[in-house]
N, C-alpha and C positions, 0 to 999 in steps of 0.2 A: 193118131186119132183114137185108136183103140185104147192106148194107155191113158189118154185123157178121160175117156168115158169110164174106164175102170176106176180112175181116181175119184170121179164124182160119185160112183156107186159106194165107195168106201166113206161112210159118213161118220165114222167114229174116230176119236182122238184119245191117246193114252198119255197120261202124265205120270212119270216115275219120280217119286219123291214129293211128298205132300207137306213139305215145310212151308215157311212163309212165302217163298217165291212160287212154289208149286201151287199153293192155294190161289194166289193171284193169277197164275196162268189158267187155272180152271175157270175162274171168274171171267177172265178176258175171252177165253174160248167160247163160253156160254153166250157171249154177246153176239157170236156168229150163228147161234141157234143150232149148234151141233151137239151130238152125244159125246160126253167125255167120261172116260174110265180112269181110275187111279190105282197106283201100286205104291204101297208104303211098307217099310221093313217091319214096323210095329204099329199097332192100332193107336192112332192119335188120341191123346187124352184131352187136348185143348185145340180148338180151331181158332186161328187168328181172324178169320173172316167168317162171320155167322152165316149159316145156311149152306156151307159148302157140302156137307153130307147129302143134302137134298138135291144138289145140282149134279152130283156124281151119278152116272148111270150104273156103275159097278165099282166097288172098292175091294181090292185084293190085298191081303196082308201077306207079305213074303218078300224074298229077295228077287229083285227084278232081273238079276243075272241068271236065274234058273229058268230053264226051258218050260217047266210045268207051270210056273207062275205066269209067264208071258202068255202061254196058251189059255190059261184060265181068264186072263184079262182080254181075251178076244183080239190078240195081236193080228191075226189073219184078216180081220175086218177093219183094221185101223188104217187111216190115211197118213197119219203122222204120229210120232212119239216124241214127247218133250221129256228129256232126261235132265232133271234140275235138282238133284241132291246136292248137299254141301260138300261131298267128297268127290274130287275130280277123278281120282283113280277108279272109284265105283262107276262114275259116269262113263268113262272110256270103256270099261269092261262091259257095261250094260249095252253100249252101242255095238260092240263087237258081237255080243250074244244075240241081239235083235237082228243084226244083218245076216246071221247064219239062218235064221228062221224066215226072214222076209227080205228078199233082195231089193224090193222097190219102195218100201215104206220110207217116208220122209223122217230124217233124224235131226232134231233140234237139241243141242247139247249145251249145258252150262260148263264152260271151261275157259281158263285164262292162259293155257299153254298154246301160244300162237303157232309154234313150229309143229307141235303134235296135231293141232287142229287142221293145219294145211295138209299134213300127211294123211290123216284120216279121211279128209274130204277127197283126196285123190284115190284112195284105195276102197273106200266104202261107197262113195257116190251118193248123191241126193242127201248131202250132209252139210249142216251149218252149225257153227258154235259161236256163243256170245259170252263175254265176261259181264255179268250183271252189274258189277260195281262201276264199270266204265261207261255204260250206255247213258246213264242220267247225269254224267259229270258235266256236260255242257249246260244242262238245265240249272245246276247249282252255280256254275260260273256266270251265266247270263243274269241270274237273279241277283248275284252279288254286285254286278255292275251298277244296278239301279238306274240305268240309262234307258234310252229308247230301244236298244237292241234286245230282242226277244230270243233270238237264236242265230246260230251261224254254223256253216258247214262248208265242205269243199266238194265240188263235182269236177272230176277230171283235173284240169289245171286252173279252174276258176273258183273263186271264193264268193259265197253268197251269204247274205245276212237278212234276217227278218226284223223289220223296224215297226215300232208302234209310235205314231206321231199324233200329237194334238195340235190343231192349227189355230194360230192367232189371227186377228183381223188384218195384220200387215203381210201375211204369207202370200206368196205369189200364186199358190194353188187356189186360194179362196175366191169364190164368185167368178171364176174364169171359164169354166166349162164343166162338162159332165165327167163322172168318174171313169167312164169308158175311155176317155181321151188320155188319161194318165197312164194307161198301160203302154209299154214301149218294149224295145228290144232288150232292155236291161231291167225292167221293172214289171211286176204283176201285183195287182191289188188282191188281198185275201179277204179283208173284212172292213166294213165301215159301220161306225156307230155315231148316232147323233145324241151326244150326252155321254153317259157312263158306258163302259164296255161290258157287255154281257157275254156269257159263255157262247162259243161258236156251236151252232147246230150242225152245219155242214159247210164245206168249202166249195166254191167261193161264196161269201156271205155279204153281198152288196147289190144295190140296184143300179143299173147302168146309166139311167138318165139323171141320177141325183147330182145336184150341184153342191160342191163343198162350201160350208159356211164356217165362220169362226166358232171354235169350240168343238168342232167335229173331230173324231178320232178315226184314224185310218191305219190299218195294219197291212204292210206290203212287203214283198221280198224283192231284193235288188242285188245286182252284181256289184261286189265291192272289191276294188283292186287293192285297197289298203286296209289294214286292220283298224278298227275303230278305237280311238284313244280316249274319247270323251272330252277332248279339249280342242280348241281351235286356236291356231297360232296366226298372228297377223304379221306379215312381212314388213320390215322397216328398211328395205333396201333403198327406198326413194328418199329417205331422210338425209339431210345434208350432214357433213361431218361435224359442223358446229352444234347442230341440234342433238346429234348423237352424244357428243361430249357433255352438253348441258343436261341431257337425260341421265347420264351416268352420275354427274355431280348431284343431281336432285335425289338420286337413289341412295346417296351417302349421308342422308340425314341421321340425326342421333337415334331416332326411333328404329330406323332400319339397322343401324350398327348394333344397337342394343339387342334387337331381335336376332340378328346373325350370331352374336356372341352367345346368347342364351341357347339358340338352336345347336351351335357347335358343342356347348357344354353338355347339353342333354344327350346329344348323339354319342358321347363318350362315357355315359353312365355305366355301361357294361365293361368298360376298360379303364380301371382306376389308374393304371400306369400313365395313360395319356392325360388324365386329369392332373396328376402330380406334375407332369411336364408342363402343362399349360400354366399352372399356378406358379411354378418356379420361373418360367419365362416371363410372366407378367410382373413378378416381383423384381427381377433383374432390370427390366425396362423401366419400371417405376423408379428404382434407385438410380439408374443412369440419368433419367430426366431430372430428378430432384438434385442429385449431386452436381449436374452441369450448371443448374441455376445458382446453386449456393457457391460453387467455386468461381464462377464468372463474376459474381458480385463481391466476394470477400477475399479472394486470393489476389495478392498484389500483382498488378500488371497482366492479369489473365484475360485472354479474349474468349468469346463463347466457344469457338472451335477448339482452342487450347484446353479450355475447361472440360469439353466433351471427351477429348482424348485422355486427359488426365484422369477423369473418373473411370473411363474404360480400363485404364492401366490398373487403377486401384481394385476394381472389381475382378480383375484377373489375378489378384494376389500379389501385385508388384508394388507394395507399399514402400519398399526400400528405394525404388527408382525415384520417388518424389521426396521422401523424408528419410534419407539414408544416414545423415549425420546424427551422432549422439547429442550434439549441441542443439538446443531448441532455438529455432529461428525466431528472433523477437518481432520480425515483420509479419509473421503468420500467427493469427489468434490460436490460442491453445485449444479452444473448443473445435476449431476447424481441423486441427491435426487429429483430435480424438474422433471427429466425424469421419475423417479419412480412414482411420484405423477400423472403425465400425464397418465402413464400406468394404474394406479388404476382407474382414472376417465373413461378412454376409455374402460377398461375391464368391469367395473361395468355397463356401458351403453350397451355395446355389449352383454354381458352375460345376462343382463336383457331382451334385445330384443329376444335372443335365447330362454330363458325360456318362454317368452310370446308366441312366435311362436310354441314352443313345446306343450304348454298347449292348444293353439287353435287347433293344429293338432289333439291332442288326443281327444278333445271334438267333433270336426267335424267328426272324425272317429267313435266315440262312437254313435253319433246320426244321422249319415248319413243314409238316407233311400234308396238311389239309389247307385248302385255299381260305383266305380270310373272307368272312362274310361281310356284307354291307351293314351299316348301322340300322337300327330300328327306326322306321319313319315316325315323324312326330305328329302328323295329322293327315287327314284325307287319304288314308290307306285302307287296305283290306286285310283283316285278320282271319286266317284259315286255321281253325282248331281241329286237329286230327289229321295226321299226315300218313294215313294208310294209302291203299291204292286209289281210293276215291279222292282223298285230299290231295295227293300228288298230281292226279290228273286235273283237278280243279286249278291248282297252282299253275300248271303248264298252260292251260287254256287262258287264264287271266294274264299270264305273261305275254301272250300274243296281243293282248290289248294294252300292254305296257302299263299295267297298274302297279303302284307301289304295294308291296306285300310284306307280311310277316307271318311265319308259321309257328304253330304251337303244338307240341307233342308231349304226351305224358309217358312216353316209353323211354326208359333210361338207356336201352340198347339201340336207340335210333342211329342209323348209319349216317355219320356226318358228311360223307361224300355225296349223299343224295340232296338234290336241290341246293347246291353249294352257292348259288347266285342270289339267294334271298336270306334275310336274317331268320334264325330259328331259335325259339326259346324252349328249353326243356325244364321240367320240374313239376311241382305239385300244382293243383288247380289255382289256388289263390296267388301263389308266387308268380306264375306265368302270366295270368291276366293282369296283374299289377304292373308288369314290365312292358306290355305291348301298346301302351297309350290307348287303351280301350275307349276312353271318354272322347277322344278326338278322331276315332276311326270312322271311315266312310261306310264300311260294310263289315259284317262278321258272319263267317260261314262256319257252321258247326256240323262236322261230318265224321264224328267218331263212330265206332261200331256199337256203342252203348246208348240205347235210346234214353235211359234215365240220366246218364251223364250229359247227353245233348240237351235235355230239358233243363238241368241245373245250370249249365253254361249259358243257355239262352236267356234264362231269367236274370242271371247276373249281368249279362251283356245289355239287356233291356234296361235294367236299373242304372247301370253306369252310363249308358248312352241311348236315351229314348229315341233319338232321331236317326240312328244308324239303320242301314238296310240289313235286316237279320234274315239269314237263310239257314234252315234247319233240316237235317236229314233224319228221316224216321224209317222204320221197317214195317210198322203196322198202320193200317188205314184208320183204325179207331183212334190211335194217338194223334195222327195227322189231323183228324176232324176236331179233336179236343184242343189241340194247340192253335188251330185256326180261330177257334172261339176265344181262347184265353189271350192270344197275342194277335189282335187284328192288325192288318198291314204287314204281317210277317209272311215270308215265303216258306211254307212247310211242304216239303216234297217227300212223298213216300217212294223211296228208290225202287222197291220191288214192284209197286203198282205201275210205275212208269215202264220199267223193264219188261214186265209181263206182257204188255201190249205188243212190244217188239217180238217177243217169243211167239205170241199167238199168231201174229201176222206172218212170221217166218214159217210157221207150221203149215200154212197154206201154199208154200212154195215161193213166196215172194222174198225178194232180196232187200233187207232193211239196211239202208246206208247210214241212217242217223235218226235222231229225234230231237224235239224241243217242246217246251211248254208254251201254250198260247191261250190266253183267256181261260185258264184252268182246264185246258184240254191238252192231251198229248198229240202232237202232230208228227207223223212218221214220214221220213224221206224214203220212198219205196221205188225200187227199180223193177220194171217189167221188160220182158222180151216176148214179143208177140209170136205166138205159135199158131199152127193150123187148128181151127176150131175154137180159138180163144174168144172170150166174150168181148175183147177189145178189137178183134180183127175187123178191118174194113170200116171202122168208125172214124168220123172227123174228131179232131181234138176238141172242138167245141161241144160235141156230144159227150165225149169222155168227161169234160170238165163240169158241164152243167147238168148232165144226166146222172152221173155217178157221184158228183159232189167231191171231186178232187181237183188239184191244180197242176197241170203239166208244166214243168219247168225245164225239161230237156227232152229233145227228140233227136234220134240219129238213125239214118238209113244205113244199110250194109255198105261198107267200104266208103263211107262219106263222113266228114267231120261232124261232130255234134252241134246242135243249135240250142242255145239257151233262150228261154222265154219264147218258145216257138209260136208262130201264128196259129190261130184257131182253125184255119182252113186246111191244115195238113190232114191227109187221110192215112190212117195206119194200115200197114200191110205186114205180112208174115216176115219175120226177121228184124223188124224195127225194134229199137231200144227206146224206152221212155222212162223218165223219172218224174214222179209226182209227189206232191204234198197231200197227205190224206189223214183223216181221223180213222179210228178203227171201224166206224160205220161206213165210211167211204170204201175202205178195203173190202168190207163184207159185201157191199153193193157190187163191186167189180167181180168178186168171186162168184156171186149168185147170178150175175148178168141181169140185174133188175135195176132200172133207173129209180133213183130216189125222188127225182123231179121229172115230171112228164113234159114233153114238148106240146104246148097247148096254144101258142100264139100264132096268129096269121098275119100275113103282109099283103096289102092291096096296093098294086102298082097302078097309078092313075094316069100318068102322062110322061112322055119323054120329049124333051125340048129340042132334040135334033136327031138326025140319022146316026150320028156318032154315039149319041146317048143310048140309042136302041142297042147298038152293037156292044158298047161297054156294059150296059145294064145286064145283058144276057150273060156276059162273062162273069160278072159279079154274082149272079144267081148260081151259076155253076160252081164257082169257087167257094162261096160262103154256105150255100145250102146243100151242096153235093148233088145237085140236080143234073140229069143228062143234058148235054149241050143242045141236042135237037129239041128237047122239050123247052129249054130256056129260050131258044130262038123263036119257037112258035108262040110262047107266052108274050114275049116282047113285041111281037108283030100284031098282036090283037089286044091293044090296051083300050080301056082299063081292064085289069084282070086280077083275080085273086090267086095267089100262089097256092097250088094244090097240096103243098107240104106244110105240116105243122112244125113250128120252130120253137126253140127255147127263147126266153125273153131277151137274154143277152145277145143271142144269135140274131134275132129279129131286129133289135135296136142297131146292132152293128151293120146289118144289111141296109137299113134305112139311111144311116149316116153315109155309108159308102155310095149308095145310089144318088144321094143328094149331091155328092162331089162331082158326079158325072152328068148332072142336070137331069136326073130322073126323079119325079115326084112320087113318093110312096108314103104309106102310113101303116102303123101297127094296129092290129085289132086284138083287144084283150080276150081271154077265154070266155068271160061272162057277157060279152057283147055280141049280138048277131051281126053277121057280115052286112046285111042290108041296111043296118043303121048307119053305115059309112058310105053308102052309095050317093 
């Protein structure tokens, strides 16, 4: 308790390294209304975010590893230090120097060294590290899908995904019931919009009594056992064998065969040896067919089968087996013997080429050190431009969704053993983009480290394929805003802006498990462990959700299994673990212990239709409202009565619905209506 009170007294935060990420961290921390100091090695000549100098309480120029510089920045009054320079060695040394001076300050460090981060966390304590290039990778991957999926992450052994869905008149959800009824053990509604989707102000963002209509858009989170593939397969196990065979014959029409041949030819454009083998094989088959027809018709006494074998012998170079005598046979036309000679020459050459290619293929397979990559997809695929740490993470995430992929890198020294299961194109800008079938791609993800190069590639991609899902990575918020105006409908994500919100939340001691983008807002997956004196202690989950504007998606008591999508009636106690979805404003509300929405609704219970209804109604009041049992019993014994406790709207509506199920008649009283209006 004393440590927590001391923590609240320390209202200052320190950011070491005021580069692009550091400036975004300052901006995100100021959203919490706290004082932020900064340390930078040299005086910045350019600020990527306007107004940062005015938001800094104090700017110290010097090396953050030096004790004098840290003391000048008021380290002893700081609650947390964010160490976000671009040099990981400097970040680690700074963390060690700070821990010598302040054993309790929170350390949030930029680092990609997983093993080192784990060791530092054990020895330094109150330490957390992030790799800023990996945190927003899921946002890039989800934007590339162009589907209903807005985000996905794992909790313990379960996989969850966030879905944005627009309903059609034939959907089973439409006109069936209120939104409150669609929450279940595997699903929670986050947002509802009638018409276009607007930015989320706070979570949850929906009215409980609303009935879904055609055209409505709902964003919800659900437990997903299988990865989303974007396709739906229809089983045909009930079809009869005759219908299956007929279906296969129907698929062998000339258009399909032509398309298959063209597809196979284009798939081998990067391997000319295979193209030569295909041409030679096709010529041999053509000569065999033509020769069989000619010999069957003009060779004396030849049958079709005999003509076939005879032409095959000629193509294998055995002219002497059929025309071995020096004397010309008068029964065989001379032109036919000459045609046989031509077949022998052509067959010898073509079969020789096939043998050579087969030998080359066997030798290359025998001595090949790197695995063979799959061919470049022809259509409906995703092109990932830039295969650095961000690009590789995006590829791995898209592979979980089983998306056809092709990677593009401009680095000649790219390690070919990396991402060996997707096709990769290396070379100059124009050469690579011409080879990846850009015009037929479904999505293009541009995530190189160069903002200007990303801009150039994005404009080329938009010109080649105006209908593709275009996802662009930027480092500066100003460029992000400009690209959003220049390329409407494009997903432009400022990686440092998204990451900074996670760093800022972690500075307050919260554990950030992941993040995703939703309605132009960053939603943080945050884990809490309830402590003594915590602002969450002794609250119902319904108060946490609708008071602070967050969505609890997991709750766990000590020594008990976790519960996904927990019921709102659970009361938090010390030692509980809870995972929520929250905006940065929601986390700030939890930190300050101030409800963003007040409980203002009342419930008037008018009548209970049976003695059992009286008993069950009291139990519901205790469970949903957190009212003492003796108070609830007294209330239900003296109906009609007005509940003395103010409730949140969702909480009051839930109580009304549950009371109705046990034959208790009640009604909600809005904040702007006097209670006597309902008597």
